[in-house]
C-alpha positions in Angstrom: 99.0 78.0 121.8 102.4 79.8 121.9 101.5 82.5 119.4 98.0 83.5 120.6 96.3 86.7 119.5 95.7 89.2 122.2 92.4 89.1 124.1 91.6 92.8 124.0 88.4 94.8 123.3 88.1 98.1 121.3 87.5 100.1 124.5 90.7 98.6 126.0 92.6 99.4 122.8 91.5 103.0 123.1 92.6 103.1 126.7 96.0 101.7 125.7 96.5 104.3 123.1 95.8 107.0 125.7 98.0 105.4 128.4 101.0 104.5 126.2 100.9 107.2 123.6 98.8 110.1 124.9 96.5 109.6 121.9 92.8 110.0 122.8 90.2 108.6 120.5 87.7 105.9 119.6 89.0 102.5 118.6 87.6 100.3 115.8 89.1 96.9 115.0 90.8 96.3 111.7 91.6 93.0 109.9 94.6 91.1 111.1 95.7 87.5 110.6 98.0 87.1 113.7 97.9 90.5 115.4 95.1 92.7 116.7 94.9 96.0 114.8 92.8 99.0 115.7 92.1 102.3 114.0 92.3 105.0 116.6 90.2 108.0 115.4 91.0 111.3 117.1 90.0 114.9 116.5 93.2 115.5 114.6 93.4 112.3 112.5 93.8 108.5 112.7 96.4 106.1 113.9 96.8 102.3 113.8 97.4 100.6 117.2 98.9 97.1 116.8 98.9 94.6 119.6 101.2 91.8 118.5 100.7 88.1 119.1 102.0 86.6 122.4 105.6 85.3 122.4 106.6 87.0 119.2 110.3 87.8 119.3 111.1 91.4 120.0 113.8 91.4 117.3 111.1 90.9 114.7 109.2 93.9 115.9 112.5 95.8 116.0 112.9 94.9 112.3 109.5 96.3 111.5 110.1 99.5 113.4 113.5 100.1 111.9 112.6 99.3 108.3 109.7 101.8 108.4 112.1 104.4 109.9 114.6 103.6 107.1 112.0 104.0 104.4 110.5 107.1 106.0 114.0 108.7 106.1 114.1 108.2 102.3 110.7 109.9 102.0 108.9 106.7 101.0 105.1 106.5 101.3 104.8 104.2 104.3 103.4 104.5 107.8 105.4 106.4 110.4 106.1 104.7 113.8 104.9 106.9 116.7 107.0 106.6 119.9 105.4 106.1 123.3 105.2 109.0 125.8 108.4 107.5 127.3 110.2 107.7 124.0 110.2 104.0 123.3 109.4 102.3 120.0 106.8 100.1 121.6 105.1 99.4 124.9 103.7 96.3 126.6 100.3 95.2 127.9 99.0 92.2 129.8 95.8 91.0 128.3 92.8 89.6 130.1 94.1 86.0 129.8 97.4 87.0 131.5 99.5 86.9 128.4 101.9 89.8 127.7 101.9 91.5 124.3 104.0 94.2 122.7 102.1 97.2 121.5 103.1 99.8 118.8 101.5 102.7 117.0 101.8 104.0 113.5 100.3 106.9 111.5 97.3 106.2 109.3 97.8 106.2 105.5 94.8 107.9 103.9 92.8 106.1 101.1 91.3 102.7 100.4 93.0 99.4 99.5 93.5 98.7 95.8 91.5 95.6 96.2 88.4 97.7 96.6 89.0 99.5 93.2 87.3 97.6 90.4 88.6 100.1 87.9 92.4 100.3 87.8 93.7 102.8 85.2 97.0 101.9 83.7 98.4 105.2 85.0 97.8 104.0 88.5 99.8 100.9 87.7 102.6 102.9 86.3 102.8 105.0 89.5 102.4 101.8 91.6 105.4 100.3 89.8 107.5 103.5 90.2 106.6 103.6 94.0 107.6 100.0 94.4 110.9 100.6 92.5 111.7 103.5 94.9 111.0 101.4 97.9 113.2 98.6 96.6 116.1 101.1 95.9 115.7 102.4 99.4 115.4 99.1 101.2 118.5 97.7 99.4 120.8 99.5 101.8 118.9 98.3 104.9 120.2 95.6 107.1 119.0 93.9 110.3 119.7 90.4 111.9 116.0 89.5 111.8 115.9 89.7 108.0 117.1 86.1 108.1 113.8 84.4 108.8 112.7 80.8 108.8 109.6 81.9 107.0 107.2 80.0 104.7 106.4 83.3 102.8 110.0 83.5 101.6 109.5 82.7 97.9 112.8 80.8 97.9 111.1 78.0 99.8 107.7 78.5 98.1 108.0 75.4 95.9 108.8 73.1 98.9 106.0 74.7 100.9 103.5 74.0 98.2 104.6 70.4 97.7 104.4 69.8 101.5 100.8 71.0 101.6 99.6 69.6 98.3 97.7 66.8 99.9 95.4 69.2 101.6 93.8 70.2 98.3 90.7 68.0 98.3 89.7 68.2 94.6 92.0 65.8 92.6 91.7 67.9 89.4 92.8 71.0 91.3 95.6 69.1 92.9 96.8 67.9 89.5 96.8 71.4 88.1 99.0 72.6 91.0 101.3 69.5 90.7 101.9 70.2 87.0 102.4 73.9 87.7 105.0 73.1 90.3 106.8 70.8 87.9 107.1 73.7 85.4 108.2 76.1 88.1 110.8 73.7 89.3 112.3 73.5 85.8 112.6 77.3 85.6 114.0 77.7 89.1 116.6 75.0 88.5 118.0 77.2 85.7 117.7 80.7 87.2 117.2 80.3 91.0 120.8 80.7 91.9 121.3 83.8 89.9 118.3 85.8 91.1 119.4 88.7 93.3 118.7 88.2 97.0 118.2 91.2 99.3 115.7 92.8 101.7 112.1 92.8 100.4 108.7 94.1 101.5 107.4 90.7 100.8 103.7 91.4 100.6 103.0 94.2 98.0 99.5 92.8 97.3 96.3 94.7 96.5 95.2 94.8 100.2 98.4 96.7 101.1 98.5 99.3 98.4 96.5 102.3 99.6 94.8 104.4 96.8 93.2 107.8 96.7 91.0 107.4 93.6 90.0 111.0 93.5 93.6 112.2 93.4 94.3 111.8 89.7 97.8 113.4 90.0 99.1 111.1 92.7 96.6 108.2 93.4 99.1 106.0 95.1 98.9 107.0 98.8 101.3 104.4 100.1 102.3 100.8 100.9 101.4 99.3 104.3 102.0 96.0 106.3 105.7 95.2 106.5 105.0 92.0 108.5 106.5 89.8 105.7 109.7 91.8 105.4 112.7 89.7 105.2 115.5 88.6 102.9 114.5 86.9 99.7 114.5 87.2 95.9 114.2 90.9 95.1 112.2 90.1 92.0 109.6 88.5 94.2 108.3 92.0 95.2 107.6 92.7 91.6 106.0 89.3 91.0 103.7 89.7 94.0 102.7 93.3 93.0 102.0 92.3 89.4 100.2 89.1 90.3 97.6 90.8 92.5 97.3 94.0 90.4 96.4 91.8 87.3 93.5 90.0 89.1 90.1 90.4 87.4 91.5 92.9 84.9 90.4 92.9 81.2 94.0 93.3 80.0 96.3 91.8 82.7 99.3 91.9 80.5 99.0 95.7 80.1 98.7 96.0 83.9 101.9 94.0 84.4 103.7 96.0 81.8 
């Protein structure tokens, strides 16, 4: 497997944080689809140590580091990349299986994911939309060669990706619903796809990546994390993704989207 996840324990992650970053604390593993992520809890606060999958291109990690720096310079609510003690944006580690992995560290964004909040006041949604708008304005001026990705999560290829994997849906009724939905989507995209603005996007503004502080009524939106899907795509896609997830299981989804 060319893109294997790192073989690394929590104690080894804690040792890495100390060796590469001078950050001493206990490590607890967090969720991660492709990479290994650890919360490093210190006496002064928390960090996120990220050990990326083997053989991932360094220009992709450079994209992530630079887009966070760009957004941070514009005072956006995103994690801050912490340099190594040598002043580098990331370090390297050889895991137990002999594979080499890049390692980077960011600050922790306080709060809980929006997905854990059953109650979502409309004022939260207004602030979430405003935050996403500021991020889009900031990222508009960002550029990097790795934004051009051959990437199935690019919404511009979403229809083709869905058709290619349609056969994997076992239930024929569900498969038919998706087939009919794709037909309708195809009609719409044929008429507007070429005029939708394309630019840098976050790409994954879902309810797992919006961090909320429910007790802070004045500013409940703590920040947006996980820039792993950042690339170049339809700018409107960020709005569609944020709305789609924020509306889930809500009594008035239209009001949430509005």
